[in-house]
N, C-alpha and C positions, 0 to 999 in steps of 0.2 A: 503493498500499500504506500502511497506517496506521503512524503514528509510534509508536513504542514508549513506554510510560508505565508506572507502578508497578502498575496494576490490571489482572489478567488476567480476561477473561469466563469465567464458570463453564463454559459451554458447551464451550469450547477446552480447558479443563482436562479435562472428561469425555471429551472425544475423544482427548486426548493420552494419558490412562492406559491403554488398551487397546494402544496402540502400545508403550509401555513394559513392559507385561507380556508382550506379543508378544516384544520382544526378550529378556526374561529367560528365557522358555521357550525361545526359539530357542537361547540360549547354553547352556542346560540339555541340550537335545537334542544340540548340538555335542560336548559331554562323553560323551554316550551313543555318538554315532557314532563317537568316538575310542576307545571300548572303556575308558572311565575312569568312576569312581564320580560321580555327579552328584546334587544335592539332591532331585531329583524323577525317579522312574525309571517309566515307563509304556511299554507296547508301541507306543502311537500316536505319542509324540514324534519319534523318529527318522523315522517314515514322513512327517509334515508340516513337517519341517523347513524345507526349501526355501519352499514357498508361505507358511509362517509367517514368515519373516524377510523374503522378498521382498515379498509383498503384504500381510501383517499389520503388520509393523514399519514398513518404508520405505514402502510404497504408503500407509499411514494418513497418514504424515508429508507425502508428496507431495499426497495429496488434500487435507490440512487447509491445507497452503501455498496450493493453488490455490484454494481455497473463500475464504480470506482475501483473495487478490489479486483475485478476480472481485467481491468487494463494492465499490459506489461509497464514496470516502472519507466518513466519518461515519456511514455507514448500519450498519456492524457485522453484527451476526446478523440483523437486521431484512430485509435485502437478500437476496433469491434464498434462501429458507429451503431449498428441495430441494437446494442445493449441499452442505449440510452431511451430507445423506445418503451422499456418497461416502466421507468418512473414518469416519462411523459405522459404515457396513455393512461396510467393510473391516476395522474394529477388532473389531465384532461378530462377524464369520466368524473372525478370529484366536482370539478366546475361544473360539468353539465348537470349533475345531480342537482345542484343548488339553482340552477339557472331555469329560464322558461321553456327550454327545450325539451323535446320528448323524453320521458324518463328512459325509455329503451336506448336513446344514444350513450347516455351515460354508462348504462349497463353493458352495451357492447364494448365500449373503451375500456372498461374494467376488466371484462373477459379477456380481451387481446391482450390487454397490459400484464394480467397474471399470466397468461400463456407465454410471453415473453419472458417473464420473472423465471418460470419453469425451465426454459431453454438456457437462461444464465447459470442456473444450478447445473444443468447437463454439461454445459461447458466447463463449468467448475469441476465437475466430476472426472471429466475426460483428462483435465490437467493434472488432479489429484484424487484418485479413488479413495474416499474417506468416510468413516462413520459419521462425522460431524456434518459433512457436505450431504450425505444421505438424509440425516435427519431434516436440515433445512429444506432439503429439496421435496420431502414429505409435507412439510409446511406450506410449500409454494403451490403443491398439488390441491391441498385443501384449499388454499385462496382460490384456484381456479374452479374447483367445484363449487365453492360457495357462491361466486360471481356467476357461473352458468346456471345454478339453481335458481337463484333469485331472478335472474331473466325469466326463467322458465315458469315463474309464478309461485315457487315455494316460498312462504312468509319467513320474514326475518327470524322471528323467534325459533323457528324450527332448523334454522341454519345456524344458530348459536354455536353448537360443538364444532362446525367446521370453521368459523371465524376465530374460535378459542384455538383450534389445532394450529392454524396458520401462525399466528403470533407466538405462542407457546412453543411450537417446535423451531421456529427459527430462532427464538432467544435460546432455547435449550442447546441446539447445535452449536451456537457461539459459545456458549459457556463450556461445551466439551472441549472446543477448540482451546479455549483458556486455561482448562485444567491441566493441559499437557506441558505447562510450565513446569510441573513436576511429574514424574512417572505415574501414569493412570494405568490402573489395574485392569485387565481385560472385563473383569464382572461390572467394572462401571460403564465400559461402552455397550457390553452386551444389555445391560439393564435399562440404559437409556434408549438403545434402539428398540427394545421389546416394548417398552412404555409408548414410544412413539408410533409403532405398528398399532398397539392397542388403542391409541387415542384416534388414529385415523380410521381404524376399522370400526370403532364404536360411533363415531361421527356419521358413518356410512350406514351403519346398522339402525341407528336412532330413527332414520327416516322410515323404515319399515317396521320395526319393533321398537317403539320408543322406550319401554321401560328396560329390558335387557342392555340396549343400546346406551342408553344415558347412564345406566350403572357401570358398564365398562368404559366410558370416558371419565366417570369420576374415579374409578380404580386406577385407570392408566395415570391420571394427574397427581393422585396420591403416590403412586410408585415413583413418579418422576421427580416428586419433591423429595423423596426418600433418597434417590440417587443423588440429587443435587447437593442436598444437605450434607450427605455423607462424605462425598468427595470434591465438592467445588473448593477452589482455592480461598473463597471468602471466609472460610472457617478460621483461616491463619491471618489473613491480612485485615480482619477486623481488630487485631491486636496492634495493628501499625497505627501509622499517623498520616495526616493530610488527606490526599485524594485517595489512596489505597484504603483507608479506612472508611471514608466516604461511601465509596464504592460498595464496600463489603456490607455496611449498615443498611445501606439501600437495598441490596441484593438479599440479604437474610431476611429482611421484612417482607420483600416481595414473595419469598418462598412461603412464608405463613399464609399469605392471602390465597396462594393458589391452592394450598392444602385445604383452606376453607372452602373454595369453590368446588374442590374435587370431592369432599366430604358431603356437601349438600348434594350434589348430583348423585353419588354413590348410595346416601343412606335415603334421600327424599325422593329420588327418582325424576322423572321429566318435570321442567319447570318452563313453561311459555308465557307466563304472566304473573302479575302480583309481586308479592315481597320477595318471594325465593327467586324469582327470574331476576329482579333486581338485584339482589344480593349476589347470586352467581355472576353475573355479567361484570358487575362493578368491582367486585373482588379479583376478576381476571384482568379486565382491561385498564382498571384504576391501580389497584393493589399491586398487581404483577408487572404488567406491560409499562405503564407510566412510572412505577418506580425503578424499573430497568433503564427507561429512557434516561431518566434523571441521572442514575448511576453510570450510563455509558456516554453520556453527551460530551464529558470533558476528553474522551479519548476518541470517540469516533467522529464527531462534527468536525475536528480540526483535521483529519485525514480527507474529509470528504470536500470540506470548503477551503482547506489550504490556509486556515487561519487558526492561530492558536485560541483555545478557551481555557484560560488558566482556572484551576480550582481555587475557591475561595470559601471560608468556613460559613458565609452568610447563605451558601447553597443548602445548609441543613435547615433553614427555616421554611421554604416551601416543602422540602421533603417531610419534615415533621408535621406540617399544616395538612398534607395530602392524607397521611396515615391517620392522624387524630381525626380529621373529619370523616375519614372512612369507617372508623370506630362508632363515631357518632351514627353515621347514616346505616350501617349495617347491624351493629349489635344493640343499638338503641331503637332506631326507626323501623328497619325490617324485621329484626327478631321480636319485636313487641307491638310491631302495626302502629308507630307513631309517626303519623304523616309529617309532623313539625320537624322531628328529627330528621327524616329522610330528606326535606326540604333544605334545612339548615345545614346538613351533611353534604348535600348536592351543591349547594352554593360555595360551600368551603372548598369542596374537590376543585371547581372552576377556579377560584381564586388561586388556589395552590399551583395550578397548572399554568396561569397566566403569571404568577408570581416567579415561577422557575424560568419561563421565557425571559422576563425582564431581567433576572439576576444574570442569566448566561449572556444575554445580549450586553449587558453593561460590562461584564467581566471580559467578554471579546474585545470590546471597543476600548477598555481600559489598557489592554494587554497584560504581559505577565508582572506580578507584584514585584516591586524594587526589593532586592535583597541587601541584607545589612552588610556593610563591607566587614571583611574580616580584620581584626587588630593587627596593625603593623608589628612585624616581627624585627626585634632588635637585629642589628649586622651581626652576622657570625664572624667570631674572632679570626684574626689571620692565621693561617696554617703555618706551622714552623716548618723549617726544612726538613728534608727528607731524613737526614741523618738524626736530627734531634726527635723527630717523630719515632723513629726506631728505638732510640734510647728511652723514650719516655712509656713505651708499651708496657712494661712491667707494673708502671704505678696507674693505669687505667682502671683496673678493677678495684683499686682501693680509693679512687678519686671519688669525690661527691659532686653529683649532677647539680648545677646551679638550679634554684626555682625559676 
């Protein structure tokens, strides 16, 4: 992957802008779904909320990062020009979903964009056949399946396991790559691949047999969390300082929310509406996915945008707000059917996401924090002539080092 610099290629900015607009539109539609006033109010926004956030916002970011990673070092946008169609079409599809264009136009763009994303993983597999690439490729297939099924008329609540599989497997595959900083036992790879196959298989089965398929999805999520908690390097880096510790805190918290979602599906069965549906989706997409986005932003965005995004301790503020308001929304609002807590938590979730965007943007504009200059060392004493040094060797052991 390319080293970050101060100059961001215009194409990458152009591809990133639709993702940002999709995020803002998705947050706007979240207010509408909560029954609250929103800056923009249309009948379509609440309908497209899920695909807009998953495929339009996060999907565009994933496709952009994958296109950058596939380009040979130094080649930039000249290499594999077709690769940029994945983020381009997913972003365009998001814009069409929130416009007055026919809904089918946005859906077709998302189908083709997801198809190109699958092709990106096929190209990556040909370069390096690897379990981590296979897991992420399964996630891309789930994205393609979700986009195609939605265009075919399957309602979004029935597609929730497909959308969950896309983002969860994308992140799990990337974590597997990072686990290899230290030797990874074969059982970790086998466990992650088995859980990934169970997740995709359960998502497909849930369309025909909702109860057993949903239970399989829940079991796969719980198994995936067990593997990540046992083998992920975050267990060690959380004892560090600075950025490694921030990333580890965000990741370990995200694992807990993914386990919550898996347990709800495993024990409670299908959820296509009501408080359990709200709890499952937001445990995954906010508690797991958004927390992971916050964790990896200081590492991935500089590689994509060629501009450093220095870590600053203030990044803990939106991270803590995200998880605190999720506790309010899920454990108070959804668990006890308290509408006020769901709304208050939902507004807090939106504020947390926007706050992180502001913190990240200001950190990137300010650049790297100034380092405290090291204290000047006193000049070293002049070295004696060679003959004198030789004569003094027996006395070195008994000499005292000056403070």
